[in-house]
C-alpha positions as MATLAB code, in Angstrom:
seq = 'MLKFKQNTPDRPLAKANPLVILRFMSAWLKRGVGVVIALLALLLVGSNAWIWSAGWGRFAAEPKDVPAQAVLVVLGTDEFVQGTSEPSGTFRPRIAAAAELARSGRVKLVVTSGTDVHARAMAERLRAAGVTCPIVEDPYGWRTLDSVLRAKAYYPDDEIVFVSQGWHCVRALWQADRVGLRSTACSAAFGEGWRPVMGCLRDCFAKPKAVIDYLMGNPLTAPVPADQGNLPHR';
ca = [
       0.000    0.000    0.000;
       1.282    3.426   -0.940;
       2.071    5.571    2.114;
       2.770    9.253    2.409;
       5.625   10.457    4.555;
       4.495   12.935    7.198;
       7.267   15.510    7.460;
       5.424   17.868    9.798;
       3.538   15.915   12.494;
       1.737   19.007   13.758;
       0.117   19.746   10.376;
      -2.243   17.611    8.263;
      -0.640   16.165    5.160;
      -3.129   17.866    2.821;
      -2.197   21.261    4.200;
       1.472   20.466    4.205;
       1.633   19.388    0.545;
      -1.727   19.291   -1.291;
       0.019   18.691   -4.631;
       1.052   15.223   -3.449;
      -2.565   14.130   -3.023;
      -3.617   15.811   -6.259;
      -0.904   14.015   -8.185;
      -1.840   10.731   -6.537;
      -5.534   11.183   -7.418;
      -4.680   12.308  -10.948;
      -2.683    9.134  -11.592;
      -5.580    6.912  -10.515;
      -8.061    9.000  -12.504;
      -5.965    8.599  -15.634;
      -5.806    4.868  -15.067;
      -9.572    4.700  -14.594;
     -10.249    6.669  -17.771;
      -7.833    4.440  -19.646;
      -9.612    1.316  -18.437;
     -13.015    2.696  -19.475;
     -11.737    3.627  -22.940;
     -10.196    0.184  -23.346;
     -13.453   -1.543  -22.362;
     -15.480    0.609  -24.761;
     -13.046   -0.133  -27.578;
     -13.277   -3.839  -26.789;
     -17.079   -3.660  -26.883;
     -17.025   -1.790  -30.204;
     -14.539   -4.051  -31.952;
     -15.738   -7.287  -30.383;
     -19.429   -6.732  -31.077;
     -18.763   -5.717  -34.683;
     -16.630   -8.810  -35.273;
     -19.210  -11.064  -33.605;
     -22.156   -9.654  -35.562;
     -20.337   -9.573  -38.912;
     -19.521  -13.260  -38.417;
     -23.264  -14.013  -38.516;
     -23.297  -13.207  -42.229;
     -20.609  -15.666  -43.325;
     -22.051  -17.941  -46.012;
     -25.612  -16.688  -45.558;
     -26.021  -14.164  -48.361;
     -27.889  -15.274  -51.466;
     -25.927  -14.321  -54.572;
     -28.885  -15.081  -56.856;
     -32.634  -15.620  -56.353;
     -32.196  -19.371  -56.869;
     -30.045  -19.437  -53.732;
     -33.014  -18.357  -51.587;
     -35.053  -21.162  -49.989;
     -38.321  -21.741  -51.834;
     -41.468  -20.275  -50.275;
     -39.507  -17.998  -47.985;
     -40.867  -14.821  -46.405;
     -39.036  -11.730  -47.632;
     -38.616   -8.945  -45.064;
     -37.504   -5.573  -46.425;
     -35.933   -3.567  -43.614;
     -37.111    0.028  -43.453;
     -35.312    3.170  -44.503;
     -36.300    6.672  -45.565;
     -37.056    7.177  -49.236;
     -35.932   10.790  -49.126;
     -33.738   12.879  -46.884;
     -36.065   14.343  -44.265;
     -37.769   17.519  -45.460;
     -36.307   17.337  -48.969;
     -36.809   15.540  -52.275;
     -33.227   14.237  -52.231;
     -33.064   10.403  -52.384;
     -31.699    8.836  -49.227;
     -29.316    6.570  -51.150;
     -30.394    3.336  -49.432;
     -34.102    3.145  -50.324;
     -33.950    2.503  -54.062;
     -31.310   -0.248  -53.873;
     -33.415   -2.103  -51.296;
     -36.512   -1.853  -53.481;
     -34.563   -3.033  -56.535;
     -33.135   -6.061  -54.697;
     -36.478   -6.970  -53.104;
     -38.379   -6.583  -56.385;
     -35.960   -8.831  -58.257;
     -36.220  -11.509  -55.607;
     -40.012  -11.271  -55.320;
     -40.515  -11.452  -59.100;
     -38.400  -14.617  -59.251;
     -41.169  -16.595  -57.564;
     -38.911  -17.858  -54.772;
     -40.816  -16.053  -52.005;
     -44.439  -16.472  -51.011;
     -44.857  -13.174  -49.192;
     -43.176   -9.798  -48.825;
     -43.166   -7.875  -45.534;
     -42.212   -4.205  -45.615;
     -41.037   -3.415  -42.109;
     -40.338    0.001  -40.609;
     -42.427    2.952  -39.543;
     -45.871    3.327  -41.113;
     -44.362    5.718  -43.670;
     -41.531    3.299  -44.504;
     -43.840    0.291  -44.755;
     -46.364    2.026  -47.001;
     -43.797    3.635  -49.293;
     -41.857    0.397  -49.774;
     -45.039   -1.574  -50.496;
     -46.162    0.985  -53.078;
     -42.783    1.004  -54.811;
     -42.700   -2.783  -54.927;
     -46.129   -2.932  -56.526;
     -45.021   -0.319  -59.055;
     -41.948   -2.470  -59.773;
     -44.155   -5.393  -60.799;
     -44.313   -7.446  -57.597;
     -47.547   -9.470  -57.635;
     -47.188  -11.714  -54.572;
     -48.940  -10.692  -51.331;
     -47.375   -7.752  -49.502;
     -47.839   -7.130  -45.785;
     -47.046   -3.805  -44.164;
     -45.369   -3.951  -40.761;
     -45.670   -0.386  -39.419;
     -44.118   -1.267  -36.060;
     -40.684   -2.400  -37.187;
     -39.261    0.783  -35.715;
     -35.860   -0.775  -35.174;
     -34.128   -3.760  -36.737;
     -34.703   -5.656  -33.504;
     -38.437   -4.928  -33.698;
     -38.536   -6.165  -37.301;
     -36.806   -9.399  -36.288;
     -39.002  -10.038  -33.251;
     -42.160   -9.342  -35.237;
     -41.047  -11.677  -38.032;
     -40.461  -14.339  -35.392;
     -43.938  -13.757  -33.914;
     -45.765  -13.848  -37.256;
     -43.707  -16.418  -39.172;
     -41.984  -18.664  -36.604;
     -41.819  -21.706  -38.880;
     -40.813  -19.973  -42.106;
     -37.434  -19.151  -43.584;
     -36.955  -15.382  -43.481;
     -34.962  -13.518  -46.114;
     -33.837  -10.058  -45.016;
     -33.226   -7.447  -47.695;
     -31.092   -4.409  -46.929;
     -27.510   -3.266  -47.388;
     -25.021   -5.937  -46.313;
     -23.797   -4.002  -43.272;
     -27.394   -3.887  -42.048;
     -28.356   -7.453  -42.936;
     -25.669   -8.984  -40.737;
     -27.195   -7.335  -37.689;
     -30.641   -8.697  -38.568;
     -29.175  -12.176  -39.096;
     -27.361  -12.033  -35.760;
     -30.503  -10.924  -33.935;
     -32.541  -13.597  -35.697;
     -30.077  -16.219  -34.478;
     -30.530  -15.026  -30.913;
     -34.297  -15.688  -31.062;
     -34.150  -18.935  -33.043;
     -35.479  -17.533  -36.323;
     -34.242  -19.309  -39.453;
     -32.964  -16.658  -41.810;
     -30.777  -15.732  -44.719;
     -30.190  -12.433  -46.491;
     -30.104  -10.762  -49.869;
     -27.803   -7.781  -49.992;
     -28.917   -4.619  -51.775;
     -26.417   -2.403  -53.560;
     -24.500   -0.113  -51.226;
     -26.086    3.039  -52.672;
     -24.768    6.293  -54.062;
     -23.565    9.412  -52.298;
     -22.248    9.976  -48.816;
     -25.416    9.096  -46.898;
     -25.024    5.309  -47.282;
     -21.457    5.725  -46.038;
     -22.761    7.532  -42.966;
     -25.362    4.814  -42.493;
     -22.642    2.163  -42.558;
     -20.584    4.087  -40.004;
     -23.599    4.552  -37.721;
     -24.248    0.844  -37.902;
     -20.807    0.221  -36.417;
     -22.229    1.719  -33.224;
     -25.635    0.056  -33.638;
     -23.943   -3.343  -33.407;
     -22.735   -2.836  -29.795;
     -26.248   -1.601  -28.996;
     -27.622   -4.856  -30.437;
     -25.405   -6.832  -28.050;
     -26.546   -4.686  -25.129;
     -30.193   -5.190  -26.161;
     -29.624   -8.943  -26.198;
     -28.137   -8.856  -22.697;
     -31.158   -6.823  -21.558;
     -33.651   -9.331  -22.966;
     -34.293   -7.835  -26.416;
     -36.919   -5.228  -25.460;
     -39.392   -4.056  -28.087;
     -39.470   -0.361  -28.906;
     -42.923   -0.280  -30.504;
     -45.892   -0.006  -28.110;
     -47.771   -3.037  -29.473;
     -47.120   -6.771  -29.002;
     -44.905   -8.373  -31.629;
     -47.758  -10.477  -33.013;
     -50.108   -7.547  -33.628;
     -50.307   -4.617  -36.021;
     -49.377   -6.019  -39.436;
     -51.666   -5.042  -42.296;
     -52.106   -6.443  -45.811;
     -51.132   -3.890  -48.449;
     -54.081   -2.878  -50.616;
];
């Protein structure tokens, strides 16, 4: 144990040399901050590596690689940058990938999952792209975790095919594994412009949050049970 030498017995050590205590406290504070930073870095790197590993060998390169009669779940994203008519960069590639897969006849149903605006817009664009199979709107897939839990509640015995950018799909696959949902993925094109890049970077921090959610019991964000709220697109 570190001990201070008392040079003046008639005076408290703090009054005699306050810089000694300050230096001692500063050293321990620096060590504590260093430990916290190291743990956060470990969480960031470790969770990203763990979740990315969920995608190994599970992406369909072509529609024929998707299990027959699967349920296709398109993960939600904004069509336009909020308050503008500028394309978001991630919406159109997801619609293109989902439409190609749905038109191939390999899936029996398409679920558009996101907010009510996301779900409706994606369903409308898929119909306009020539998709004729049934489409269900999931307006309560507010987060990827919600989309996964709701797919599990509605289609527990089906093979789920997630459609989104690859960096997003791996998180859905990892979360699906945690709840015992059989799933694969179809990766949409990365997208154009800087917004998809920002989305990919943000997802690096969403992956640690996914691990934390799992440790906390995978709580739903939406205010309705996972097996309620889906609507057939008309």
